[in-house]
Structure formats: structure tokens, C-alpha cells
C-alpha distance (Angstrom), angle and dihedral (degrees) to the residues before:
residue distance angle dihedral
M1 . . .
S2 3.82 . .
K3 3.82 111.4 .
L4 3.81 99.3 -169.7
H5 3.79 130.0 58.1
L6 3.82 126.6 -153.9
H7 3.79 117.8 -173.6
F8 3.81 124.1 -168.7
E9 3.80 110.1 -153.9
G10 3.78 124.7 -144.3
S11 3.78 110.4 -81.7
L12 3.84 111.8 168.9
G13 3.81 107.1 -152.4
M14 3.81 91.7 -8.6
Y15 3.79 91.4 78.1
H16 3.81 88.4 102.0
Y17 3.82 87.1 63.5
Q18 3.80 89.3 53.9
V19 3.80 90.8 49.3
G20 3.81 87.6 54.3
I21 3.80 88.7 55.1
A22 3.80 90.3 45.3
S23 3.81 90.9 53.0
V24 3.81 90.4 58.8
I25 3.81 90.8 47.7
A26 3.81 89.3 52.0
E27 3.80 92.8 49.7
K28 3.79 96.9 45.4
Y29 3.80 103.9 30.1
G30 3.79 107.2 18.4
H31 3.79 90.4 124.0
K32 3.81 89.2 59.3
L33 3.80 96.7 53.3
K34 3.79 95.3 82.3
N35 3.79 85.7 70.8
T36 3.81 93.3 46.6
Y37 3.80 128.0 92.0
I38 3.82 109.6 -147.8
T39 3.79 126.5 -159.8
S40 3.78 134.7 175.3
S41 3.76 142.9 -171.0
S42 3.79 125.0 -151.5
A43 3.83 115.3 -31.5
G44 3.79 90.5 -4.4
F45 3.80 85.1 86.5
V46 3.81 91.5 85.6
G47 3.80 95.9 66.0
A48 3.81 91.5 38.0
V49 3.81 96.2 51.6
L50 3.80 93.2 44.3
L51 3.80 92.1 51.9
K52 3.78 92.2 51.3
L53 3.80 94.5 45.9
Y54 3.80 98.5 40.5
P55 3.83 108.6 25.0
N56 3.79 96.5 148.7
I57 3.80 104.4 43.6
Q58 3.75 136.3 70.2
F59 3.79 119.9 -102.4
T60 3.79 92.1 -129.8
N61 3.80 91.9 129.5
Y62 3.81 96.5 46.7
L63 3.80 95.5 97.7
S64 3.80 98.1 43.8
N65 3.82 99.8 36.1
M66 3.79 104.3 34.4
C67 3.78 113.0 10.1
F68 3.79 104.8 41.7
P69 3.84 95.5 46.7
L70 3.82 87.8 53.7
L71 3.81 91.2 50.9
E72 3.80 92.3 46.3
D73 3.79 90.5 51.1
A74 3.82 90.7 52.9
Q75 3.81 91.7 45.2
S76 3.80 90.2 56.0
K77 3.83 91.4 62.3
N78 3.79 120.9 91.8
T79 3.81 92.9 -124.5
G80 3.81 96.9 34.7
V81 3.81 113.8 -143.5
F82 3.80 92.9 -10.1
F83 3.82 112.7 101.1
N84 3.83 89.9 -7.9
W85 3.80 108.9 61.1
N86 3.80 98.2 89.8
N87 3.80 92.3 52.7
C88 3.80 89.8 48.1
V89 3.82 89.4 52.1
R90 3.81 90.2 50.1
K91 3.80 90.2 54.1
M92 3.80 91.5 47.1
L93 3.81 92.1 50.8
K94 3.81 91.9 50.7
N95 3.80 88.6 55.3
V96 3.82 93.0 47.0
I97 3.80 91.5 51.1
S98 3.81 93.7 45.4
N99 3.81 94.0 47.7
Y100 3.80 93.1 47.0
E101 3.79 94.6 49.9
K102 3.81 93.3 46.4
K103 3.82 93.5 50.2
N104 3.79 97.4 41.1
N105 3.81 102.6 31.3
E106 3.79 87.2 -136.5
N107 3.78 133.4 119.5
I108 3.78 107.5 -111.2
F109 3.79 93.3 -144.0
T110 3.80 92.5 55.0
R111 3.80 87.2 51.3
L112 3.81 95.3 50.6
K113 3.81 101.3 36.9
N114 3.82 110.9 124.0
E115 3.81 89.8 -11.4
L116 3.80 96.8 80.2
G117 3.79 127.1 43.0
I118 3.81 124.6 -165.0
F119 3.80 118.6 -161.7
I120 3.79 115.8 -136.6
L121 3.80 126.7 -177.9
Q122 3.80 107.3 -139.5
K123 3.77 130.9 -168.2
Q124 3.79 106.9 -118.3
S125 3.79 100.0 -146.8
F126 3.77 141.4 0.1
C127 3.79 93.1 -115.5
N128 3.81 101.3 55.5
L129 3.78 142.2 37.8
N130 3.80 97.6 -121.2
F131 3.80 112.7 133.9
K132 3.79 126.8 -170.7
N133 3.79 132.2 -168.9
K134 3.79 120.5 -124.9
I135 3.81 135.9 165.7
I136 3.79 123.5 -114.3
E137 3.81 115.6 -161.7
D138 3.79 105.2 158.5
W139 3.82 127.5 63.5
E140 3.79 129.3 178.7
N141 3.79 99.8 -157.0
E142 3.78 147.1 -1.7
N143 3.80 96.9 -87.9
E144 3.80 92.2 50.3
F145 3.81 91.8 51.9
I146 3.79 93.3 46.9
D147 3.82 91.9 47.4
C148 3.80 88.5 52.0
V149 3.80 94.2 51.2
V150 3.81 94.1 44.9
S151 3.81 90.3 47.4
S152 3.80 89.9 52.0
T153 3.81 90.8 54.6
F154 3.80 100.1 34.5
I155 3.81 118.0 143.7
P156 3.85 115.2 163.4
I157 3.83 97.3 -130.1
F158 3.81 89.2 62.7
D159 3.80 93.7 58.1
S160 3.79 132.7 52.7
W161 3.78 119.8 -106.9
K162 3.80 95.9 -19.9
L163 3.79 130.2 116.5
T164 3.81 94.4 -175.4
S165 3.78 139.3 20.3
K166 3.79 125.6 -128.8
Y167 3.78 130.7 -125.8
K168 3.80 114.3 178.0
N169 3.82 90.1 -19.6
T170 3.80 92.5 -53.7
Q171 3.81 119.9 120.0
C172 3.80 115.0 -119.3
I173 3.80 140.0 -178.9
D174 3.81 133.4 -170.6
S175 3.81 107.8 -48.3
S176 3.81 92.9 -139.9
L177 3.80 93.3 65.1
F178 3.82 93.5 79.7
S179 3.80 126.9 41.0
H180 3.78 119.3 -96.1
D181 3.82 96.2 179.3
S182 3.80 92.4 118.6
I183 3.82 90.9 57.4
L184 3.81 91.5 49.0
K185 3.81 89.8 50.9
N186 3.79 90.8 51.1
I187 3.80 90.7 51.2
L188 3.81 90.5 51.0
K189 3.80 90.6 56.2
N190 3.80 87.7 69.3
K191 3.81 97.5 39.8
D192 3.78 134.9 69.3
K193 3.81 94.7 -133.6
Q194 3.79 141.9 2.3
L195 3.81 130.2 -156.0
I196 3.80 123.4 -172.7
I197 3.80 116.2 -151.3
S198 3.80 105.1 -149.1
T199 3.77 133.3 165.3
K200 3.82 90.0 -117.9
M201 3.77 100.4 48.1
F202 3.81 94.8 102.1
R203 3.81 107.3 17.7
K204 3.79 146.1 8.8
V205 3.79 106.6 -95.9
P206 3.84 124.3 -147.6
Y207 3.80 111.0 -116.3
H208 3.79 94.4 -122.2
Y209 3.83 89.3 62.8
Y210 3.80 87.7 73.3
M211 3.80 93.8 62.6
V212 3.79 113.7 109.5
S213 3.79 100.6 -112.4
T214 3.79 132.9 -171.7
N215 3.81 92.1 -163.7
K216 3.80 104.8 119.3
D217 3.80 95.1 -157.6
F218 3.80 91.8 52.7
V219 3.80 92.8 45.6
E220 3.80 90.9 50.3
K221 3.80 88.3 49.1
L222 3.82 90.5 55.7
Y223 3.80 91.6 47.8
N224 3.80 92.8 50.4
L225 3.81 90.9 44.2
G226 3.80 89.2 56.9
R227 3.79 90.8 50.7
T228 3.80 92.2 48.2
D229 3.80 93.5 49.1
A230 3.80 92.1 47.1
L231 3.80 92.7 50.3
D232 3.81 92.4 45.2
N233 3.81 89.3 52.1
I234 3.78 98.8 36.6
N235 3.81 89.9 136.8
V236 3.83 88.4 74.1
F237 3.80 90.9 61.3
E238 3.78 93.6 37.5
D239 3.79 89.7 57.5
F240 3.79 91.9 46.1
F241 3.79 99.2 47.9
N242 3.80 102.6 30.4
S243 3.81 112.1 26.2
K244 3.80 115.8 95.6
């Protein structure tokens, strides 16, 4: 049973900053992550999934192998990230899953089951607009996992002609739009400690940093900024992973 809980908050285009933080966690505390339950909402899934899949290696190839191909794919579209981003993310996730399974000879869903939780914000009934957050932590196949992630991050301007996403025939929107504090509190009841990885945990961030950008230099800047802030505040992670 995992005793620690890491949660990656929604972050829009700042998810590269969170991945920078995650890379430091992997380098310093990768051996502790087997005993850590990790959850995410919205774009926070990137750092969360990478930590669960690669807890003992550096993220040195994140920018060149995962991030930049995604940005290049979006850049190739006539409207850039608008109306195309979700499909670009789907393509990126297919590549991540394929590469992981080829290198590790392991089913990704067996690896992530009950160790990773993705928040989705589901519509409760056909007749009303009530949405409620819940955690998904078990997937049967690639398409189900990708649908879950895209549903967790869904914002209409990033998809064409859709106001909601679908996960198992249920309408969903970005999981960060409604509070999920009560779920986080319930998780903490069964854990020793909880740490929330947010974009504001170490500094005040300019609003334009949250824009989803395809500028490689800016994205690399966010990634390195996350690493710098994590290293400068390493005591936060030291207390979380090592203090009794």
C-alpha cells in the first residue's frame, strides 16, 4: 500500500515547469516512488505519468523525444494549437505507450493500475449540467487510457467542433474547472503525507506563462525553471520523502 501521495495540479501550458520539478524528484527520490501514489488533474498528467513510468532515470530526453515532436506536430497545423491540440496529444500518448512497452516488455496498464490516478470531471446526467470530479486508476486498453487523459485536459478551443470530451460515453470537461479538494482530503486520510505540485508553489508566475506555446525556447525555459526551483527548494521534497 502506497504511504505517500503526490498530486500534480492542472497547469495549462505550465506543465513543462511541472515536468522540470518531476525530473528532480526522479533523480533524487526515484527509489521512493514505488511507495508513492501519484494523481493528476488536467495537464498535470504529463509529470505524473512520466514519474510513474520512469522513476529511476533522468528526464534528459523529455524535450527532444516527447515534448518537441508534440510542438512540431501542432506547429504544422494551419491554426496551431487551436482546434488541433487534443489530437496532437493523442498522437503523442500513442508514441509514449508504444515506446515504453517496446523498451520494457511490460504492459503499461499493468504498470499504472492503482498506482496512478487521473481526475476527470464527468457530467452526472443527460438532463442537467452538473459535473463531478472522480479518479480513474484502471484502464483496459490504450484507447481507454488516452480518452481518460484527453477528457481530464479537455478545453473546447483545443478540439474541433466539440464542447465536451467523452470517456466511456460520459461527457467530460477539464478536471481543473471544478474543485476536487474533497477527493484529495479523502486520499490523505489513507496516506501518511500528501504533496501538491502546483505552478505557484515556489514563485508567482506571470499569466502569459500559462498559454499553450509551441515555442521551443520558451518551453525549455519553463522546464529548466521547474528544475531550478525544485533544486533551490529541495528541503520541501526532503521533508516529504524522508522525514518520519
